[in-house]
Biopython code that builds the backbone (N, CA, C, O; Angstrom):
import numpy as np
from Bio.PDB.StructureBuilder import StructureBuilder

atoms = [
    (1, "MET", "N", (79.633, 132.815, -117.301)),
    (1, "MET", "CA", (78.828, 132.216, -118.302)),
    (1, "MET", "C", (78.736, 132.997, -119.713)),
    (1, "MET", "O", (78.457, 134.153, -120.029)),
    (2, "THR", "N", (79.236, 131.381, -120.681)),
    (2, "THR", "CA", (79.247, 131.754, -121.842)),
    (2, "THR", "C", (77.908, 131.482, -122.815)),
    (2, "THR", "O", (77.193, 130.487, -122.701)),
    (3, "GLN", "N", (77.620, 132.997, -124.197)),
    (3, "GLN", "CA", (76.196, 132.752, -124.576)),
    (3, "GLN", "C", (76.968, 133.209, -126.251)),
    (3, "GLN", "O", (77.877, 133.853, -126.774)),
    (4, "THR", "N", (75.883, 132.378, -126.505)),
    (4, "THR", "CA", (76.046, 131.820, -127.898)),
    (4, "THR", "C", (75.218, 132.920, -128.642)),
    (4, "THR", "O", (74.372, 133.663, -128.146)),
    (5, "LEU", "N", (75.716, 132.853, -130.156)),
    (5, "LEU", "CA", (75.529, 134.689, -130.238)),
    (5, "LEU", "C", (73.344, 134.216, -130.941)),
    (5, "LEU", "O", (72.665, 134.770, -131.806)),
    (6, "GLY", "N", (73.055, 133.126, -130.089)),
    (6, "GLY", "CA", (71.625, 133.152, -130.315)),
    (6, "GLY", "C", (70.965, 133.649, -129.468)),
    (6, "GLY", "O", (69.858, 134.175, -129.579)),
    (7, "GLN", "N", (71.783, 133.474, -128.311)),
    (7, "GLN", "CA", (71.370, 133.546, -127.004)),
    (7, "GLN", "C", (71.343, 135.767, -126.803)),
    (7, "GLN", "O", (70.459, 136.351, -126.176)),
    (8, "LEU", "N", (72.209, 136.295, -127.326)),
    (8, "LEU", "CA", (72.484, 137.339, -127.345)),
    (8, "LEU", "C", (71.508, 138.746, -128.850)),
    (8, "LEU", "O", (71.429, 139.964, -129.013)),
    (9, "GLU", "N", (71.102, 137.708, -129.416)),
    (9, "GLU", "CA", (70.455, 138.328, -129.701)),
    (9, "GLU", "C", (69.131, 138.701, -129.205)),
    (9, "GLU", "O", (68.674, 137.903, -128.386)),
    (10, "ASN", "N", (68.008, 140.241, -129.639)),
    (10, "ASN", "CA", (67.303, 140.230, -128.809)),
    (10, "ASN", "C", (65.474, 139.666, -129.477)),
    (10, "ASN", "O", (64.676, 140.179, -130.262)),
    (11, "ARG", "N", (65.476, 138.928, -128.996)),
    (11, "ARG", "CA", (64.912, 137.972, -129.364)),
    (11, "ARG", "C", (63.278, 137.818, -128.562)),
    (11, "ARG", "O", (62.536, 136.844, -128.441)),
    (12, "ASP", "N", (63.110, 139.693, -127.972)),
    (12, "ASP", "CA", (61.708, 139.541, -127.164)),
    (12, "ASP", "C", (59.502, 139.549, -128.600)),
    (12, "ASP", "O", (59.498, 139.033, -129.718)),
    (13, "ALA", "N", (58.847, 139.896, -128.284)),
    (13, "ALA", "CA", (57.936, 139.358, -128.668)),
    (13, "ALA", "C", (57.480, 140.218, -129.870)),
    (13, "ALA", "O", (56.822, 139.789, -130.818)),
    (14, "PHE", "N", (58.077, 141.958, -129.646)),
    (14, "PHE", "CA", (57.717, 142.167, -130.343)),
    (14, "PHE", "C", (58.652, 142.520, -131.776)),
    (14, "PHE", "O", (58.489, 143.494, -132.510)),
    (15, "ILE", "N", (60.048, 141.018, -131.989)),
    (15, "ILE", "CA", (60.850, 140.787, -133.416)),
    (15, "ILE", "C", (60.228, 139.213, -133.396)),
    (15, "ILE", "O", (60.814, 138.189, -133.747)),
    (16, "GLU", "N", (59.369, 139.299, -133.070)),
    (16, "GLU", "CA", (59.114, 137.655, -133.098)),
    (16, "GLU", "C", (57.761, 138.040, -134.219)),
    (16, "GLU", "O", (57.652, 137.911, -135.439)),
    (17, "ARG", "N", (56.680, 138.651, -132.983)),
    (17, "ARG", "CA", (55.991, 139.055, -133.980)),
    (17, "ARG", "C", (55.898, 140.351, -135.341)),
    (17, "ARG", "O", (54.992, 141.130, -135.638)),
    (18, "HIS", "N", (56.818, 140.198, -135.739)),
    (18, "HIS", "CA", (57.059, 141.305, -137.148)),
    (18, "HIS", "C", (57.775, 140.118, -137.409)),
    (18, "HIS", "O", (56.944, 139.210, -137.448)),
    (19, "ILE", "N", (58.883, 139.691, -137.601)),
    (19, "ILE", "CA", (59.698, 138.912, -138.227)),
    (19, "ILE", "C", (59.101, 137.678, -139.466)),
    (19, "ILE", "O", (59.922, 137.141, -140.210)),
    (20, "GLY", "N", (58.037, 137.438, -139.528)),
    (20, "GLY", "CA", (57.340, 136.975, -140.035)),
    (20, "GLY", "C", (58.053, 134.707, -139.860)),
    (20, "GLY", "O", (58.664, 134.291, -138.876)),
    (21, "PRO", "N", (57.662, 133.799, -141.131)),
    (21, "PRO", "CA", (57.870, 132.411, -140.280)),
    (21, "PRO", "C", (59.600, 131.994, -140.444)),
    (21, "PRO", "O", (60.347, 132.531, -141.263)),
    (22, "ASP", "N", (59.909, 131.181, -139.703)),
    (22, "ASP", "CA", (60.748, 130.970, -139.450)),
    (22, "ASP", "C", (61.271, 130.238, -140.672)),
    (22, "ASP", "O", (60.888, 130.427, -141.827)),
    (23, "ALA", "N", (62.358, 129.230, -140.196)),
    (23, "ALA", "CA", (63.158, 128.611, -141.790)),
    (23, "ALA", "C", (62.083, 127.711, -141.781)),
    (23, "ALA", "O", (61.279, 127.885, -142.697)),
    (24, "ARG", "N", (61.799, 126.609, -140.841)),
    (24, "ARG", "CA", (61.231, 125.797, -141.259)),
    (24, "ARG", "C", (59.469, 126.338, -142.015)),
    (24, "ARG", "O", (59.094, 126.239, -143.183)),
    (25, "GLN", "N", (58.982, 126.700, -141.227)),
    (25, "GLN", "CA", (58.064, 127.322, -141.472)),
    (25, "GLN", "C", (58.163, 127.659, -143.457)),
    (25, "GLN", "O", (57.540, 126.836, -144.127)),
    (26, "GLN", "N", (58.596, 128.325, -143.921)),
    (26, "GLN", "CA", (59.133, 128.150, -144.886)),
    (26, "GLN", "C", (59.068, 127.614, -145.999)),
    (26, "GLN", "O", (58.480, 128.035, -146.995)),
    (27, "GLN", "N", (60.069, 126.031, -145.791)),
    (27, "GLN", "CA", (59.847, 125.164, -146.140)),
    (27, "GLN", "C", (59.522, 124.554, -146.659)),
    (27, "GLN", "O", (59.962, 123.999, -147.666)),
    (28, "GLU", "N", (57.682, 124.388, -145.531)),
    (28, "GLU", "CA", (56.829, 124.213, -145.198)),
    (28, "GLU", "C", (55.842, 124.247, -147.155)),
    (28, "GLU", "O", (55.402, 123.575, -148.088)),
    (29, "MET", "N", (56.122, 125.967, -146.446)),
    (29, "MET", "CA", (55.157, 127.037, -147.393)),
    (29, "MET", "C", (55.721, 126.235, -149.172)),
    (29, "MET", "O", (55.024, 125.700, -150.035)),
    (30, "LEU", "N", (57.458, 126.523, -149.119)),
    (30, "LEU", "CA", (57.519, 126.383, -150.376)),
    (30, "LEU", "C", (57.261, 125.132, -150.944)),
    (30, "LEU", "O", (57.100, 124.838, -152.128)),
    (31, "LYS", "N", (57.232, 124.036, -149.360)),
    (31, "LYS", "CA", (57.074, 122.490, -150.428)),
    (31, "LYS", "C", (55.486, 122.674, -150.603)),
    (31, "LYS", "O", (55.343, 121.932, -151.575)),
    (32, "THR", "N", (54.068, 123.206, -150.297)),
    (32, "THR", "CA", (52.973, 123.291, -150.550)),
    (32, "THR", "C", (52.683, 124.317, -152.282)),
    (32, "THR", "O", (51.960, 123.907, -153.190)),
    (33, "VAL", "N", (53.552, 125.780, -152.307)),
    (33, "VAL", "CA", (53.712, 126.058, -153.596)),
    (33, "VAL", "C", (53.443, 125.638, -154.494)),
    (33, "VAL", "O", (52.518, 125.605, -155.306)),
    (34, "GLY", "N", (55.270, 124.925, -154.143)),
    (34, "GLY", "CA", (55.490, 123.221, -155.398)),
    (34, "GLY", "C", (56.978, 124.903, -155.927)),
    (34, "GLY", "O", (57.050, 125.386, -157.057)),
    (35, "ALA", "N", (57.752, 125.294, -154.864)),
    (35, "ALA", "CA", (58.963, 126.486, -155.439)),
    (35, "ALA", "C", (60.457, 125.728, -154.568)),
    (35, "ALA", "O", (59.998, 125.562, -153.438)),
    (36, "ASP", "N", (61.188, 125.473, -154.549)),
    (36, "ASP", "CA", (62.372, 125.103, -154.994)),
    (36, "ASP", "C", (62.946, 126.444, -153.063)),
    (36, "ASP", "O", (63.253, 126.200, -151.896)),
    (37, "SER", "N", (62.809, 127.373, -153.699)),
    (37, "SER", "CA", (63.250, 128.712, -152.564)),
    (37, "SER", "C", (62.132, 130.216, -152.831)),
    (37, "SER", "O", (61.230, 130.580, -153.586)),
    (38, "LEU", "N", (62.596, 130.508, -152.135)),
    (38, "LEU", "CA", (62.208, 131.509, -152.047)),
    (38, "LEU", "C", (62.133, 132.693, -153.186)),
    (38, "LEU", "O", (61.179, 133.257, -153.723)),
    (39, "ASN", "N", (64.429, 132.899, -153.397)),
    (39, "ASN", "CA", (63.954, 133.696, -155.099)),
    (39, "ASN", "C", (63.403, 132.339, -156.491)),
    (39, "ASN", "O", (63.027, 132.503, -157.652)),
    (40, "ALA", "N", (63.568, 131.271, -155.786)),
    (40, "ALA", "CA", (62.409, 130.716, -157.250)),
    (40, "ALA", "C", (61.085, 130.934, -156.823)),
    (40, "ALA", "O", (60.140, 130.755, -157.592)),
    (41, "LEU", "N", (60.988, 131.181, -156.051)),
    (41, "LEU", "CA", (59.583, 131.669, -155.884)),
    (41, "LEU", "C", (59.149, 132.734, -156.362)),
    (41, "LEU", "O", (58.205, 132.818, -157.147)),
    (42, "ILE", "N", (60.064, 134.000, -155.757)),
    (42, "ILE", "CA", (60.106, 135.445, -156.612)),
    (42, "ILE", "C", (59.799, 135.196, -158.228)),
    (42, "ILE", "O", (58.807, 135.396, -158.929)),
    (43, "GLY", "N", (60.854, 134.772, -158.429)),
    (43, "GLY", "CA", (61.090, 134.372, -159.583)),
    (43, "GLY", "C", (60.483, 134.462, -160.399)),
    (43, "GLY", "O", (60.543, 135.227, -161.361)),
    (44, "GLN", "N", (59.372, 133.207, -159.980)),
    (44, "GLN", "CA", (57.726, 132.975, -160.762)),
    (44, "GLN", "C", (56.497, 133.459, -161.446)),
    (44, "GLN", "O", (55.711, 133.234, -162.366)),
    (45, "ILE", "N", (56.988, 134.801, -159.781)),
    (45, "ILE", "CA", (56.001, 135.672, -159.818)),
    (45, "ILE", "C", (56.102, 136.558, -160.188)),
    (45, "ILE", "O", (55.230, 136.995, -160.938)),
    (46, "VAL", "N", (57.347, 137.393, -159.829)),
    (46, "VAL", "CA", (57.763, 138.758, -159.983)),
    (46, "VAL", "C", (57.940, 139.100, -161.321)),
    (46, "VAL", "O", (59.155, 139.216, -161.166)),
    (47, "PRO", "N", (57.838, 139.277, -162.116)),
    (47, "PRO", "CA", (58.090, 140.138, -163.298)),
    (47, "PRO", "C", (60.107, 140.543, -163.388)),
    (47, "PRO", "O", (60.607, 141.472, -162.753)),
    (48, "GLN", "N", (61.066, 139.414, -164.478)),
    (48, "GLN", "CA", (62.269, 139.707, -163.956)),
    (48, "GLN", "C", (62.365, 141.688, -163.906)),
    (48, "GLN", "O", (62.401, 142.234, -162.803)),
    (49, "ASP", "N", (62.388, 142.365, -164.942)),
    (49, "ASP", "CA", (62.578, 143.706, -165.027)),
    (49, "ASP", "C", (61.886, 144.989, -164.298)),
    (49, "ASP", "O", (61.725, 146.141, -164.703)),
    (50, "ILE", "N", (61.481, 144.258, -162.875)),
    (50, "ILE", "CA", (61.159, 144.896, -161.853)),
    (50, "ILE", "C", (61.342, 144.193, -160.527)),
    (50, "ILE", "O", (60.741, 144.130, -159.454)),
    (51, "GLN", "N", (62.542, 143.642, -161.125)),
    (51, "GLN", "CA", (63.673, 142.332, -160.308)),
    (51, "GLN", "C", (64.276, 143.452, -159.317)),
    (51, "GLN", "O", (64.976, 144.284, -159.894)),
    (52, "LEU", "N", (64.107, 143.640, -157.740)),
    (52, "LEU", "CA", (65.701, 143.514, -157.824)),
    (52, "LEU", "C", (66.873, 143.502, -157.680)),
    (52, "LEU", "O", (67.062, 142.514, -156.970)),
    (53, "ALA", "N", (68.569, 144.315, -158.051)),
    (53, "ALA", "CA", (69.634, 143.462, -158.432)),
    (53, "ALA", "C", (70.195, 142.761, -157.250)),
    (53, "ALA", "O", (70.268, 141.556, -157.009)),
    (54, "THR", "N", (70.784, 144.372, -156.191)),
    (54, "THR", "CA", (70.699, 143.810, -155.091)),
    (54, "THR", "C", (69.302, 143.791, -153.929)),
    (54, "THR", "O", (68.361, 144.574, -153.796)),
    (55, "PRO", "N", (69.606, 142.760, -153.339)),
    (55, "PRO", "CA", (68.604, 143.022, -151.456)),
    (55, "PRO", "C", (68.514, 144.290, -151.065)),
    (55, "PRO", "O", (69.712, 144.564, -150.999)),
    (56, "PRO", "N", (67.848, 145.433, -150.703)),
    (56, "PRO", "CA", (66.965, 146.781, -150.256)),
    (56, "PRO", "C", (68.042, 146.757, -149.046)),
    (56, "PRO", "O", (68.378, 145.625, -148.699)),
    (57, "GLN", "N", (68.644, 147.864, -148.342)),
    (57, "GLN", "CA", (69.174, 148.093, -147.726)),
    (57, "GLN", "C", (68.318, 148.236, -146.067)),
    (57, "GLN", "O", (68.728, 149.325, -145.665)),
    (58, "VAL", "N", (67.904, 147.989, -145.593)),
    (58, "VAL", "CA", (67.678, 148.314, -143.953)),
    (58, "VAL", "C", (68.155, 147.790, -142.649)),
    (58, "VAL", "O", (68.798, 146.906, -142.083)),
    (59, "GLY", "N", (67.497, 148.800, -142.525)),
    (59, "GLY", "CA", (68.355, 148.810, -141.007)),
    (59, "GLY", "C", (68.029, 147.699, -140.073)),
    (59, "GLY", "O", (67.066, 146.933, -140.048)),
    (60, "GLU", "N", (69.171, 147.816, -139.245)),
    (60, "GLU", "CA", (68.690, 146.947, -137.862)),
    (60, "GLU", "C", (68.024, 146.984, -137.109)),
    (60, "GLU", "O", (67.551, 148.002, -136.603)),
    (61, "ALA", "N", (67.672, 145.178, -136.660)),
    (61, "ALA", "CA", (66.421, 145.392, -135.056)),
    (61, "ALA", "C", (66.316, 146.196, -134.090)),
    (61, "ALA", "O", (67.115, 146.691, -133.295)),
    (62, "THR", "N", (65.311, 146.258, -134.248)),
    (62, "THR", "CA", (65.726, 147.314, -133.225)),
    (62, "THR", "C", (63.927, 146.972, -131.092)),
    (62, "THR", "O", (63.242, 146.096, -130.563)),
    (63, "THR", "N", (64.065, 147.557, -131.042)),
    (63, "THR", "CA", (63.402, 146.724, -129.596)),
    (63, "THR", "C", (62.071, 147.852, -130.202)),
    (63, "THR", "O", (62.115, 148.891, -130.861)),
    (64, "GLU", "N", (60.787, 146.946, -129.527)),
    (64, "GLU", "CA", (59.053, 147.468, -129.424)),
    (64, "GLU", "C", (59.132, 148.897, -129.011)),
    (64, "GLU", "O", (58.699, 149.797, -129.731)),
    (65, "PHE", "N", (59.914, 149.190, -127.370)),
    (65, "PHE", "CA", (60.479, 150.889, -126.979)),
    (65, "PHE", "C", (60.818, 151.939, -128.163)),
    (65, "PHE", "O", (60.573, 153.127, -128.369)),
    (66, "ALA", "N", (61.709, 150.591, -129.037)),
    (66, "ALA", "CA", (62.553, 152.090, -129.831)),
    (66, "ALA", "C", (61.847, 152.572, -130.912)),
    (66, "ALA", "O", (61.659, 153.741, -131.249)),
    (67, "ALA", "N", (61.552, 151.755, -131.314)),
    (67, "ALA", "CA", (60.086, 151.338, -132.560)),
    (67, "ALA", "C", (59.453, 152.540, -132.807)),
    (67, "ALA", "O", (59.566, 153.420, -133.660)),
    (68, "LEU", "N", (58.453, 152.265, -131.415)),
    (68, "LEU", "CA", (57.359, 153.521, -130.887)),
    (68, "LEU", "C", (58.241, 155.273, -130.445)),
    (68, "LEU", "O", (58.321, 156.495, -130.569)),
    (69, "ALA", "N", (58.580, 154.346, -130.028)),
    (69, "ALA", "CA", (59.454, 156.105, -130.312)),
    (69, "ALA", "C", (59.845, 156.823, -131.618)),
    (69, "ALA", "O", (59.578, 157.970, -131.976)),
    (70, "GLU", "N", (60.378, 156.088, -132.086)),
    (70, "GLU", "CA", (60.654, 156.708, -133.060)),
    (70, "GLU", "C", (59.442, 156.634, -134.305)),
    (70, "GLU", "O", (59.563, 156.908, -135.498)),
    (71, "LEU", "N", (58.498, 156.259, -133.710)),
    (71, "LEU", "CA", (57.426, 156.246, -134.814)),
    (71, "LEU", "C", (56.570, 158.041, -134.392)),
    (71, "LEU", "O", (56.296, 158.968, -135.154)),
    (72, "LYS", "N", (56.359, 157.886, -132.763)),
    (72, "LYS", "CA", (56.114, 158.780, -131.957)),
    (72, "LYS", "C", (56.471, 159.986, -132.403)),
    (72, "LYS", "O", (55.641, 160.863, -132.164)),
    (73, "ALA", "N", (57.793, 160.441, -133.184)),
    (73, "ALA", "CA", (59.122, 161.364, -133.890)),
    (73, "ALA", "C", (58.556, 161.585, -134.970)),
    (73, "ALA", "O", (58.923, 162.521, -135.680)),
    (74, "ILE", "N", (57.702, 160.896, -135.263)),
    (74, "ILE", "CA", (58.236, 160.926, -136.671)),
    (74, "ILE", "C", (56.335, 161.870, -136.706)),
    (74, "ILE", "O", (55.739, 162.652, -137.447)),
    (75, "ALA", "N", (56.065, 161.100, -135.352)),
    (75, "ALA", "CA", (53.905, 161.647, -135.634)),
    (75, "ALA", "C", (53.805, 163.594, -135.353)),
    (75, "ALA", "O", (53.082, 164.526, -135.704)),
    (76, "GLY", "N", (54.925, 163.386, -134.586)),
    (76, "GLY", "CA", (55.042, 165.272, -134.014)),
    (76, "GLY", "C", (55.702, 165.571, -134.666)),
    (76, "GLY", "O", (56.526, 166.127, -133.940)),
    (77, "ARG", "N", (56.324, 165.720, -136.409)),
    (77, "ARG", "CA", (56.062, 166.025, -137.367)),
    (77, "ARG", "C", (55.307, 167.031, -138.116)),
    (77, "ARG", "O", (55.644, 168.071, -138.682)),
    (78, "ASN", "N", (53.926, 166.287, -137.923)),
    (78, "ASN", "CA", (53.035, 165.923, -138.705)),
    (78, "ASN", "C", (52.546, 167.276, -138.503)),
    (78, "ASN", "O", (53.042, 167.567, -137.415)),
    (79, "LYS", "N", (51.575, 168.720, -139.069)),
    (79, "LYS", "CA", (51.394, 170.175, -138.736)),
    (79, "LYS", "C", (49.719, 169.404, -138.947)),
    (79, "LYS", "O", (49.244, 168.433, -139.535)),
    (80, "ARG", "N", (49.229, 170.558, -138.040)),
    (80, "ARG", "CA", (47.188, 170.034, -138.169)),
    (80, "ARG", "C", (47.266, 171.400, -138.715)),
    (80, "ARG", "O", (47.738, 172.529, -138.584)),
    (81, "PHE", "N", (46.538, 170.637, -139.389)),
    (81, "PHE", "CA", (45.865, 172.465, -140.031)),
    (81, "PHE", "C", (44.085, 172.523, -139.829)),
    (81, "PHE", "O", (43.959, 171.400, -139.342)),
    (82, "LYS", "N", (43.140, 172.893, -139.863)),
    (82, "LYS", "CA", (42.351, 172.977, -139.322)),
    (82, "LYS", "C", (41.060, 172.629, -141.361)),
    (82, "LYS", "O", (41.205, 173.039, -142.513)),
    (83, "SER", "N", (40.027, 171.730, -140.681)),
    (83, "SER", "CA", (39.166, 171.200, -142.271)),
    (83, "SER", "C", (38.386, 172.366, -142.350)),
    (83, "SER", "O", (38.346, 173.162, -141.413)),
    (84, "TYR", "N", (37.743, 172.533, -143.430)),
    (84, "TYR", "CA", (36.659, 173.302, -143.541)),
    (84, "TYR", "C", (35.811, 172.243, -144.017)),
    (84, "TYR", "O", (34.736, 172.737, -144.358)),
    (85, "ILE", "N", (35.831, 171.122, -144.170)),
    (85, "ILE", "CA", (34.944, 170.272, -144.655)),
    (85, "ILE", "C", (33.313, 170.895, -144.440)),
    (85, "ILE", "O", (32.940, 171.476, -143.420)),
    (86, "GLY", "N", (32.596, 170.667, -145.458)),
    (86, "GLY", "CA", (31.144, 170.158, -144.511)),
    (86, "GLY", "C", (30.633, 171.795, -143.778)),
    (86, "GLY", "O", (29.549, 172.240, -143.400)),
    (87, "MET", "N", (32.283, 172.443, -143.840)),
    (87, "MET", "CA", (31.320, 174.122, -142.807)),
    (87, "MET", "C", (30.879, 174.899, -143.288)),
    (87, "MET", "O", (30.771, 176.016, -142.781)),
    (88, "GLY", "N", (30.464, 174.587, -144.447)),
    (88, "GLY", "CA", (29.583, 175.707, -145.090)),
    (88, "GLY", "C", (29.359, 176.490, -146.313)),
    (88, "GLY", "O", (28.445, 176.981, -146.975)),
    (89, "TYR", "N", (31.285, 176.309, -146.280)),
    (89, "TYR", "CA", (32.166, 177.102, -147.477)),
    (89, "TYR", "C", (31.467, 176.947, -149.248)),
    (89, "TYR", "O", (32.037, 177.469, -150.206)),
    (90, "THR", "N", (29.906, 175.976, -149.396)),
    (90, "THR", "CA", (29.848, 175.868, -150.446)),
    (90, "THR", "C", (28.736, 175.965, -150.287)),
    (90, "THR", "O", (28.190, 175.600, -149.245)),
    (91, "ALA", "N", (27.936, 176.635, -151.575)),
    (91, "ALA", "CA", (26.656, 176.778, -151.441)),
    (91, "ALA", "C", (26.185, 175.485, -152.712)),
    (91, "ALA", "O", (26.263, 175.432, -153.939)),
    (92, "VAL", "N", (25.827, 174.824, -151.940)),
    (92, "VAL", "CA", (24.826, 173.676, -151.441)),
    (92, "VAL", "C", (23.741, 173.068, -151.564)),
    (92, "VAL", "O", (23.908, 171.892, -151.239)),
    (93, "GLN", "N", (23.029, 173.212, -151.775)),
    (93, "GLN", "CA", (21.511, 171.827, -152.001)),
    (93, "GLN", "C", (21.444, 171.228, -151.369)),
    (93, "GLN", "O", (21.578, 170.399, -152.270)),
    (94, "LEU", "N", (21.316, 170.450, -150.231)),
    (94, "LEU", "CA", (20.813, 169.179, -150.581)),
    (94, "LEU", "C", (19.745, 168.678, -150.885)),
    (94, "LEU", "O", (18.889, 169.556, -150.781)),
    (95, "PRO", "N", (19.145, 167.381, -151.332)),
    (95, "PRO", "CA", (18.505, 166.433, -152.304)),
    (95, "PRO", "C", (17.980, 166.610, -150.901)),
    (95, "PRO", "O", (18.914, 166.647, -150.099)),
    (96, "PRO", "N", (16.593, 166.753, -150.247)),
    (96, "PRO", "CA", (15.496, 166.149, -149.410)),
    (96, "PRO", "C", (15.840, 164.665, -149.648)),
    (96, "PRO", "O", (16.763, 164.352, -148.895)),
    (97, "VAL", "N", (15.416, 163.588, -150.456)),
    (97, "VAL", "CA", (16.308, 162.781, -151.309)),
    (97, "VAL", "C", (17.056, 162.105, -149.960)),
    (97, "VAL", "O", (16.871, 161.632, -148.839)),
    (98, "ILE", "N", (17.999, 162.430, -150.929)),
    (98, "ILE", "CA", (19.066, 161.857, -150.388)),
    (98, "ILE", "C", (19.551, 162.537, -148.379)),
    (98, "ILE", "O", (19.908, 161.614, -147.648)),
    (99, "GLN", "N", (19.540, 163.194, -148.071)),
    (99, "GLN", "CA", (19.142, 163.756, -146.258)),
    (99, "GLN", "C", (18.060, 162.532, -146.555)),
    (99, "GLN", "O", (18.591, 161.664, -147.249)),
    (100, "ARG", "N", (17.293, 162.366, -146.365)),
    (100, "ARG", "CA", (16.509, 161.644, -144.947)),
    (100, "ARG", "C", (17.084, 159.796, -145.418)),
    (100, "ARG", "O", (17.601, 159.054, -144.582)),
    (101, "ASN", "N", (16.839, 159.396, -146.847)),
    (101, "ASN", "CA", (17.652, 157.905, -146.670)),
    (101, "ASN", "C", (18.874, 157.444, -147.068)),
    (101, "ASN", "O", (19.279, 156.344, -147.446)),
    (102, "MET", "N", (19.744, 159.299, -146.784)),
    (102, "MET", "CA", (20.966, 158.589, -146.617)),
    (102, "MET", "C", (21.798, 158.865, -145.052)),
    (102, "MET", "O", (22.408, 158.270, -144.164)),
    (103, "LEU", "N", (21.312, 160.232, -145.470)),
    (103, "LEU", "CA", (22.148, 160.670, -143.918)),
    (103, "LEU", "C", (21.283, 160.445, -142.170)),
    (103, "LEU", "O", (21.708, 160.601, -141.026)),
    (104, "GLU", "N", (20.194, 160.102, -142.618)),
    (104, "GLU", "CA", (19.389, 160.075, -141.177)),
    (104, "GLU", "C", (18.781, 158.672, -141.471)),
    (104, "GLU", "O", (17.755, 158.083, -141.132)),
    (105, "ASN", "N", (19.435, 158.504, -141.942)),
    (105, "ASN", "CA", (19.070, 156.317, -142.674)),
    (105, "ASN", "C", (20.562, 155.923, -141.896)),
    (105, "ASN", "O", (21.711, 156.095, -142.302)),
    (106, "PRO", "N", (19.983, 155.234, -140.419)),
    (106, "PRO", "CA", (21.181, 154.798, -139.595)),
    (106, "PRO", "C", (22.002, 153.393, -140.783)),
    (106, "PRO", "O", (23.188, 153.415, -141.111)),
    (107, "GLY", "N", (21.379, 152.729, -141.052)),
    (107, "GLY", "CA", (21.845, 152.100, -142.423)),
    (107, "GLY", "C", (23.841, 152.369, -142.762)),
    (107, "GLY", "O", (24.732, 151.533, -142.616)),
    (108, "TRP", "N", (23.993, 154.201, -143.351)),
    (108, "TRP", "CA", (25.249, 153.807, -143.493)),
    (108, "TRP", "C", (25.458, 154.750, -142.194)),
    (108, "TRP", "O", (25.298, 155.940, -142.464)),
    (109, "TYR", "N", (25.695, 154.551, -141.199)),
    (109, "TYR", "CA", (26.688, 155.290, -139.862)),
    (109, "TYR", "C", (27.033, 153.748, -138.646)),
    (109, "TYR", "O", (27.867, 153.372, -137.823)),
    (110, "THR", "N", (25.858, 153.349, -139.221)),
    (110, "THR", "CA", (25.424, 151.433, -137.497)),
    (110, "THR", "C", (25.693, 150.119, -138.396)),
    (110, "THR", "O", (25.208, 149.497, -139.341)),
    (111, "ALA", "N", (26.535, 150.101, -137.698)),
    (111, "ALA", "CA", (26.485, 148.059, -138.244)),
    (111, "ALA", "C", (25.158, 147.134, -137.203)),
    (111, "ALA", "O", (24.853, 145.943, -137.272)),
    (112, "TYR", "N", (24.424, 148.546, -136.020)),
    (112, "TYR", "CA", (22.728, 148.323, -135.468)),
    (112, "TYR", "C", (21.879, 148.284, -137.013)),
    (112, "TYR", "O", (21.383, 149.380, -137.274)),
    (113, "THR", "N", (21.723, 147.602, -137.684)),
    (113, "THR", "CA", (20.195, 147.634, -138.496)),
    (113, "THR", "C", (19.615, 146.317, -139.072)),
    (113, "THR", "O", (18.529, 146.322, -139.652)),
]
sb = StructureBuilder()
sb.init_structure("model")
sb.init_model(0)
sb.init_chain("A")
sb.init_seg("    ")
for serial, (resi, resn, name, xyz) in enumerate(atoms, 1):
    if name == "N":
        sb.init_residue(resn, " ", resi, " ")
    sb.init_atom(name, np.array(xyz, "f"), 0.0, 1.0, " ", f" {name:<3s}", serial, name[0])
structure = sb.get_structure()
């Protein structure tokens, strides 16, 4: 059975969810804002001196599994450091009015007020 290029492309839900609008939707949006093309719209909005001369180089499309695996690998390079915030390392006397009206007031830390 012969398949077309469109059938061979990876079109799972992950890619559709992250690609954005299709050509028909883009044309409808451009018509609504009164622009002939995306380039014309960008030319109207973005100042010429900060526009890129050539399109940015982006990687190829990937699957959700591969994207999540790469993100997990990147996150795995993070280092955990001990936080000393609020652990008594500063000699600060908290005024009772702040403690009573902010720290002990559930309106600051819950939506159920």
